[in-house]
C-alpha positions in Angstrom: -42.5 18.1 -28.3 -42.7 21.1 -30.6 -45.2 23.9 -30.5 -46.1 26.9 -32.5 -47.2 30.1 -31.0 -48.5 32.9 -33.1 -48.2 36.5 -31.8 -45.9 35.3 -29.4 -44.2 38.8 -29.2 -47.5 40.6 -28.3 -48.7 41.1 -25.0 -50.2 38.0 -24.1 -48.5 35.8 -26.6 -45.0 36.7 -25.1 -46.5 36.4 -21.4 -47.4 32.9 -22.3 -44.0 32.0 -24.0 -42.1 33.4 -21.1 -43.9 30.8 -18.8 -43.4 28.1 -21.1 -39.8 28.8 -21.2 -39.3 29.0 -17.5 -40.6 25.8 -16.8 -43.9 26.9 -15.2 -46.0 24.5 -17.3 -44.8 20.9 -16.4 -46.5 19.2 -19.4 -44.3 21.8 -21.9 -41.1 21.5 -19.5 -39.3 20.1 -22.8 -41.2 21.5 -25.5 -39.4 23.4 -28.4 -41.2 26.6 -29.2 -41.3 28.3 -32.5 -42.8 31.8 -32.5 -44.5 33.3 -35.2 -45.2 37.3 -35.2 -45.3 40.0 -38.0 -44.0 42.5 -35.7 -46.7 45.3 -36.0 -47.0 48.2 -34.0 -48.0 46.2 -31.2 -45.5 43.2 -31.3 -42.1 43.8 -29.8 -39.1 41.3 -29.7 -38.0 42.9 -26.4 -41.1 41.1 -24.8 -39.1 37.8 -25.1 -35.7 39.2 -24.1 -35.8 37.6 -20.8 -36.0 34.0 -22.6 -34.1 35.1 -25.9 -31.3 32.8 -25.2 -33.1 29.9 -24.7 -32.0 26.9 -26.9 -35.8 25.9 -27.2 -36.9 29.1 -28.7 -36.8 30.0 -32.2 -38.2 33.2 -33.3 -39.9 33.9 -37.0 -41.0 37.1 -38.2 -43.6 36.6 -40.8 -47.4 36.8 -41.4 -50.1 34.3 -40.6 -51.6 35.2 -43.9 -48.6 33.3 -45.6 -49.5 29.9 -46.5 -46.1 28.7 -47.7 -44.4 30.1 -44.5 -47.0 28.6 -42.3 -47.1 25.5 -43.7 -43.1 25.1 -43.5 -43.4 26.2 -39.6 -46.3 23.3 -39.1 -44.3 20.6 -39.7 -44.2 18.3 -36.8 -45.9 20.5 -34.5 -48.0 18.9 -31.8 -49.5 21.9 -30.2 -50.5 25.2 -32.0 -51.5 28.1 -29.7 -52.9 30.9 -31.7 -52.7 34.7 -30.3 -52.4 37.0 -33.4 -54.5 39.2 -34.0 -55.4 43.0 -34.4 -57.1 43.5 -31.3 -57.5 47.2 -30.5 -61.2 48.4 -30.9 -60.7 52.2 -31.9 -58.3 51.1 -34.5 -60.9 48.8 -36.2 -63.5 51.5 -35.9 -61.2 53.9 -38.0 -60.3 50.8 -40.6 -61.2 47.3 -40.6 -59.3 45.8 -43.5 -56.6 44.8 -41.4 -58.4 43.2 -38.9 -60.5 41.0 -41.3 -57.4 40.0 -43.1 -55.5 39.0 -40.0 -58.1 37.8 -37.8 -60.0 35.7 -40.5 -57.9 35.0 -43.0 -55.2 34.5 -40.8 -56.7 32.3 -38.7 -58.2 30.2 -41.8 -54.7 29.9 -43.2 -53.3 28.4 -39.8 -56.3 26.0 -39.3 -55.6 24.7 -42.9 -52.0 24.2 -42.3 -53.2 22.5 -38.9 -55.2 20.1 -40.6 -52.8 19.2 -43.3 -49.9 18.4 -40.4 -52.2 16.6 -38.4 -51.7 19.0 -35.3 -52.9 17.4 -31.7 -54.4 20.2 -30.5 -55.1 23.8 -31.7 -55.9 26.5 -29.3 -57.6 29.5 -30.9 -57.3 32.4 -28.1 -60.5 34.8 -28.6 -62.2 37.6 -26.7 -65.5 38.0 -24.5 -66.2 40.9 -26.9 -67.8 38.4 -29.4 -70.4 38.2 -27.2 -71.8 42.0 -27.4 -72.7 43.5 -24.2 -74.9 42.1 -21.2 -76.9 44.2 -18.9 -77.1 41.6 -15.7 -75.6 37.9 -15.4 -73.0 36.5 -17.4 -72.5 34.7 -20.7 -72.2 31.0 -20.9 -70.2 29.7 -24.0 -73.2 28.8 -25.7 -74.4 32.4 -26.1 -75.1 33.9 -29.1 -72.4 35.8 -30.9 -73.6 39.6 -31.1 -70.1 41.6 -31.9 -70.7 45.5 -31.8 -67.1 46.2 -33.3 -65.5 45.5 -36.5 -62.6 44.0 -34.1 -65.1 41.8 -32.2 -66.7 41.1 -35.4 -63.6 39.9 -36.9 -62.9 37.9 -33.8 -66.6 36.2 -33.8 -65.8 35.6 -37.5 -62.6 33.5 -36.5 -64.3 31.5 -33.9 -66.7 30.6 -36.3 -64.0 29.3 -38.8 -62.0 27.2 -35.9 -65.6 25.4 -34.8 -66.0 24.8 -38.6 -62.5 23.4 -39.1 -63.3 20.9 -36.0 -67.0 19.9 -37.1 -66.2 19.3 -40.7 -62.7 17.9 -40.5 -62.5 17.0 -37.0 -59.6 19.2 -36.2 -58.9 19.2 -32.6 -59.3 22.9 -31.8 -60.7 24.5 -28.5 -61.3 28.0 -28.0 -60.7 30.4 -25.5 -62.8 33.5 -24.6 -61.1 35.7 -22.1 -62.1 39.1 -20.1 -60.2 42.0 -20.6 -56.4 41.4 -19.9 -53.9 43.8 -17.8 -50.3 43.2 -16.5 -46.7 43.9 -18.0 -45.7 44.5 -21.3 -49.0 45.6 -22.5 -49.0 48.3 -25.4 -49.7 51.4 -23.9 -52.8 52.3 -26.4 -55.1 49.9 -24.0 -56.6 51.6 -20.9 -54.4 50.7 -18.0 -51.1 51.2 -19.4 -52.5 54.3 -21.4 -53.9 56.0 -18.3 -50.5 54.7 -16.1 -48.1 56.3 -18.8 -50.0 59.4 -19.1 -50.3 60.0 -15.8 -46.6 59.1 -15.0 -45.7 61.9 -17.4 -48.3 64.6 -15.9 -50.9 64.3 -18.7 -54.5 63.9 -18.7 -56.0 60.5 -19.7 -59.5 60.3 -21.8 -62.6 58.9 -20.2 -65.0 57.7 -22.6 -68.8 59.1 -22.2 -70.0 58.6 -18.6 -67.1 56.2 -17.4 -70.0 53.8 -16.3 -69.0 51.2 -18.8 -68.1 48.0 -16.8 -65.4 45.6 -17.4 -64.2 42.2 -15.8 -60.4 42.3 -15.2 -58.0 39.3 -15.8 -54.3 39.1 -14.9 -52.3 38.2 -18.1 -50.7 35.8 -15.8 -54.0 33.8 -14.8 -55.2 33.9 -18.5 -52.2 32.4 -19.7 -52.8 29.5 -16.9 -56.3 29.1 -18.3 -55.2 28.7 -21.9 -52.7 26.0 -20.8 -55.3 24.0 -18.8 -57.3 24.2 -22.2 -54.2 23.0 -24.3 -53.7 20.3 -21.6 -57.2 19.0 -21.1 -59.5 21.1 -23.2 -62.5 19.1 -24.9 -61.9 19.3 -28.8 -64.6 21.2 -30.2 -65.5 23.3 -26.9 -65.2 26.8 -26.1 -64.0 27.8 -22.5 -64.5 31.6 -20.9 -61.4 32.7 -18.8 -62.6 35.6 -16.3 -61.0 37.1 -13.5 -63.9 37.9 -11.4 -63.1 41.9 -10.8 -66.0 44.0 -12.5 -65.3 47.5 -12.6 -66.6 50.4 -14.2 -64.1 52.9 -16.1 -64.8 55.6 -13.5 -64.0 53.1 -10.6 -60.8 51.5 -12.5 -59.6 55.3 -13.1 -60.0 56.2 -9.2 -57.8 53.2 -8.3 -55.4 54.0 -11.2 -55.1 58.0 -9.8 -54.8 56.8 -6.6 -51.8 54.1 -7.7 -49.8 57.1 -9.1 -50.6 59.9 -6.4 -52.5 61.9 -9.4 -56.1 63.5 -9.0 -59.5 63.7 -10.8 -57.7 67.1 -12.5 -55.9 64.8 -14.8 -59.2 63.3 -16.2 -60.5 64.4 -19.3 -63.9 63.4 -20.6 -64.2 62.8 -24.0 -66.9 61.8 -26.5 -67.7 57.8 -26.0 -66.5 55.3 -28.5 -68.9 54.4 -31.3 -71.1 51.2 -30.6 -69.3 51.2 -27.2 -70.6 48.0 -25.1 -72.0 48.7 -22.0 -71.1 45.6 -19.6 -68.9 42.5 -20.1 -68.9 39.4 -17.9 -68.2 35.8 -18.7 -69.4 32.7 -16.6 -66.3 30.6 -15.8 -68.2 27.7 -14.4 -67.1 25.2 -17.3 -63.4 25.9 -17.0 -63.4 25.9 -13.5 -65.8 22.9 -13.2 -63.9 20.7 -15.8 -60.4 22.0 -15.9 -59.7 23.6 -12.1 -59.1 27.2 -13.3 -59.5 29.7 -10.6 -57.9 33.1 -10.5 -55.1 33.5 -8.5 -53.8 37.3 -8.8 -56.2 39.8 -6.8 -56.6 42.8 -8.7 -55.5 45.1 -6.3 -52.0 43.1 -6.0 -51.9 42.8 -9.8 -52.3 46.6 -10.4 -50.1 47.4 -7.5 -47.5 45.1 -9.8 -48.3 46.5 -13.1 -48.2 50.3 -12.3 -44.5 49.6 -10.4 -43.5 47.8 -13.8 -44.5 50.7 -15.8 -42.9 53.2 -13.2 -39.5 51.1 -13.5 -39.5 50.3 -17.2 -40.0 53.4 -19.0 -36.9 52.5 -21.7 -39.5 50.1 -22.9 -42.8 52.2 -23.3 -41.6 55.7 -24.3 -40.2 54.6 -27.4 -43.9 53.1 -28.2 -45.7 56.1 -27.3 -43.3 58.4 -29.3 -43.5 56.1 -32.1 -47.2 56.2 -32.0 -47.4 60.0 -31.2 -45.1 60.4 -34.7 -47.4 58.1 -36.5 -50.3 60.0 -35.8 -52.4 57.0 -34.2 
């Protein structure tokens, strides 16, 4: 079996690849894995270091918008798992062109190549942010898309393109939409690793607005398990929400992170709220639970403690990333 994984040097993608090559997904026990990653600021080949010597892994640095390269890599591929995306909301607010190119055109390029190569399954990894904001209850998969940021709008567009390729051409596409991920190897611009690393360095952490925005937290290992279930048994043309079941306001999350590193609220700085900041996200995971047997396995307290410990022990991984970002002025 041959599989192509885009964005496989990023946070979620590299986690998935490491699990595949560690033999944790029996259906992929003998799969050859081709990773395509552009290695932008958030992609890092070091994320694949634990499996870099595997004879089943081939790494290709390249762009999902490069049609010739994508067509070449898609040859004889059975399973396509598409993680590659520009994903940071703040960056999309400051400039959205890269988000449209990577998230929309890149996805279309992959879909066309997969169709031409008659790929058996295409899993398009998306986000709960395409739904917008919800005051109460949880979004089912058929909820209207109301994205608020350029990032989520570009992901919604890519979702619609994926559905169109299924409806028009019969391409066996499944779409997954997950809640907020956390875990090891997450680039330190996202809230959990940013707060952890700032606090470890004795720096203040920025809390948006009143801190009452609510997110559902999903450990990256659970997310990857959900993706694999969809890859194996998800129905073509269907969407599957993947959630963690732990809803926390940013105030509550900050309190837990302060406690985890022994810091106090003196290290918290309230900053102007993000433009178009969605108030609450919550996905209904009834479908993936009922159809595919998915249930989160990593309790948030345990997952967060493990994540904090990893960042404490891996300064050599994140310090250069923060320095590079600082020097770039982003």
